[in-house]
Steps between C-alpha positions, in 0.01 A plus 500: 500500500675187555502148362567194733677285231494186691242393768317175594120566548407138555580512875276817538231326300522193729462703812213698383733820505519575145252790471660679788847459343383627171337801666816565711708484180281762313508718820882487499522620136540166302402523135535130455652183622615157355405185682752232424410148418693215684312181433169366328342580842491874433506552117123482443436717811733769374337501154156559666632772721671684209160475328299632803759776574587577126776743465585490874593143543723336242637156533770242402515125456786289587618213725718614795803277566369431854184369331684257279460131558472180293196648337662795354460404146117477532495844648727671272315353204192711606683835491456563137116482505505815697613695209210374290212749571180353607208736460606813674748355737813725548832355388801467734742781485804261570618148549609421843620498762735221403858427564710313760500492874770311704416672819192290559620167397493233778803533723489150638439304192781546232340252249160655527659858458691390206172356329307822573776712362504288180120549468555886559760507216268313258194706590685829468655408158143400386352822609780710341430318170128591533596861579722521195223372271261754646758789511348601834657639812647251732509545885795315652517350856868438600608403843840358547526441128580826320775373276293188411205710408695742290669206311162341436355820368801556275456137361124548444519775252236708686543866438672649802322831462185305608654349813456638855660335806242579760590569864855586400726428798836454335764774488626734234719256330202272427299798387755582261495150344127515431504860398763446237280236357201732496325362801391666809409455870213613710510590860300413811466630855844346566648808357387678817666260738809620684692190410433527120785727404593269204152523367503868506824501311350270242204751466746785455697294242181437301389857525177682543432492131426112508378482855185301588340440844303218641379358823505123461205533742427337748875457545791744542314784676688826477596732784321641696257192491756227507381212711145540377345334196579685182237635260502682165441856667833461667690531167467874579735472790765325287464767219524783760814351641647449164434858397644654814774251603617327191459742201458832680222622279141620569251222570286619194792447267566147627132412484470630150812317371437173674137501372606574147762219522250250619240598240766476226653171621171318547304671228224634726 
């Protein structure tokens, strides 16, 4: 069995494709998945999906850096209420994804880019403070801002053992930096791309014993389906590739270890 430790079910729900995606995931051998919050637009939906598919769908709540704008304080202020149980609603298994993203800043408006980055820093710091208080896992989005993210996590007092850099696309030296602090990375279909040698080196640096696999669906489709929309079922392709080409172990061993890691990290 496998766990997709990072997916986005909102897009499937919006297109009416969620029942098929969940059925395909079960057929591919998935035991569970975590649908990751990005803004107030999806948090309540994900709580409802986790209640409807209890034990199979889990969820997180967080403000993605690309969702940060001048209203970030109002949105972040609503995060904590999801950890207060209402009737039989399931609780989030993590806070996130949150972090910094320089890649998607406006390229033609330096002033606007600077303002957005300032909001991102403030929203990230506020979410790290909430996570520290909750002592919950934190899912980090870092694009073009690895050192900044590491510095802010260091300064926050968050327990690094509860930190995962999702969609890890840095190299082995960066993996060493988070590993020596007690954090970890998780890996998407990028691991299967021919050009992703540095990412495979990072996975080897971290080791199978701490490996977790994800889709980030509907993005980053692994080979052999690259170019098509991603879905949770395709996490199996990444896991099979990692077993055969990265760690040289039987698929069953990689599935067992990665599933145990995801369950332990997220408290499933």
